[in-house]
VOGU-3710 file (C-alpha; in Angstrom, 3 decimals, decimal comma):
1> mraapldrlr> -60,664/-216,927/-9,354  -57,915/-218,639/-11,343  -57,732/-218,000/-15,073  -58,730/-220,798/-17,426  -55,777/-222,666/-18,999  -56,426/-221,159/-22,432  -56,506/-217,648/-20,985  -53,168/-218,205/-19,197  -51,572/-219,708/-22,312  -52,922/-216,866/-24,450
11> eiclalpgta> -51,428/-214,286/-22,075  -48,003/-215,958/-22,246  -48,009/-216,369/-26,043  -49,377/-212,966/-26,999  -46,847/-211,184/-24,772  -44,111/-212,189/-27,225  -43,210/-209,762/-30,045  -45,074/-210,085/-33,341  -47,442/-212,853/-32,239  -51,001/-213,478/-33,312
21> ekeiwgdptf> -53,729/-215,968/-32,484  -55,531/-217,841/-35,241  -58,015/-220,681/-34,925  -57,313/-223,685/-37,103  -58,516/-227,276/-36,840  -61,024/-225,967/-34,280  -58,315/-224,977/-31,796  -56,407/-221,746/-31,098  -52,894/-221,537/-32,494  -50,275/-218,930/-31,704
31> rvsnkifamy> -48,025/-217,715/-34,494  -45,122/-215,499/-35,313  -44,506/-214,568/-38,955  -47,435/-216,904/-39,715  -45,526/-219,906/-38,274  -47,168/-221,804/-35,432  -45,118/-221,961/-32,236  -47,850/-223,095/-29,810  -51,364/-224,463/-29,918  -54,072/-225,278/-27,415
41> kigdgrksfw> -55,847/-228,612/-27,862  -58,967/-230,073/-26,312  -60,157/-232,403/-29,071  -58,388/-235,483/-27,698  -60,233/-235,359/-24,367  -57,594/-233,476/-22,402  -56,670/-229,825/-22,097  -53,144/-229,470/-23,359  -50,810/-227,255/-25,254  -48,351/-228,290/-27,915
51> ckappgsqlv> -45,156/-226,542/-28,903  -42,148/-227,036/-31,119  -39,226/-228,660/-29,326  -35,546/-228,959/-30,185  -34,264/-232,424/-31,139  -34,056/-234,752/-28,169  -36,100/-232,660/-25,756  -39,317/-234,606/-26,408  -37,799/-237,751/-24,942  -36,258/-235,889/-22,007
61> lvgadpetff> -39,545/-234,217/-21,042  -41,685/-237,324/-21,504  -39,119/-239,485/-19,718  -39,008/-237,103/-16,756  -42,797/-236,758/-16,385  -44,930/-239,011/-18,626  -48,111/-237,997/-16,777  -47,652/-234,379/-17,878  -45,789/-234,557/-21,205  -46,402/-236,528/-24,390
71> vggngwvgmr> -44,778/-236,736/-27,809  -46,398/-234,854/-30,653  -45,570/-235,260/-34,314  -42,860/-233,509/-36,314  -40,692/-232,404/-33,386  -43,533/-231,136/-31,190  -44,185/-231,955/-27,542  -47,467/-231,767/-25,667  -48,075/-230,752/-22,048  -51,276/-231,447/-20,147
81> ldaapdwgev> -52,898/-228,347/-18,683  -55,832/-230,008/-16,952  -54,070/-230,896/-13,678  -52,431/-227,853/-12,033  -49,633/-227,198/-14,540  -46,415/-225,437/-13,634  -47,018/-222,149/-15,460  -43,346/-221,227/-15,178  -42,542/-224,389/-17,147  -45,259/-223,563/-19,679
91> eklvrrsyrl> -43,747/-220,117/-20,227  -40,253/-221,576/-20,605  -41,470/-224,061/-23,241  -43,479/-221,401/-25,098  -40,486/-219,047/-25,232  -38,185/-221,816/-26,480  -40,670/-222,802/-29,178  -41,055/-219,157/-30,179  -37,267/-218,810/-30,559  -37,219/-221,884/-32,816
101> vapkrltela> -39,580/-220,318/-35,375  -39,401/-216,526/-34,986  -37,185/-214,318/-37,135  -33,935/-213,406/-35,396  -34,880/-209,729/-35,102  -37,906/-210,717/-32,985  -36,125/-213,306/-30,836  -33,693/-210,598/-29,783  -36,643/-208,481/-28,566  -38,092/-211,414/-26,593
111> r> -35,122/-211,924/-24,261
//
């Protein structure tokens, strides 16, 4: 049996150094040094995850695959998880988001 999207996302996020899960706004968030780097959302009618993205990458991702990606607020990008996501891509995005918010000493451990 395949793991549920939240279980897969949780496994990816919590494998990174110094991370923790905390529910807020009714959804799980994943944090490092109490800063959110990923969150799972279902409240808008779709299973998705959101993560911090470097400037410009929102438009690149959404432009390349608007059925999978969508723009979030404040430099975040969303990815739908309800239609056979590419889990390698999810992990890549999670790791990049983590590096954007984690202290340098932890990002060096996550390589």
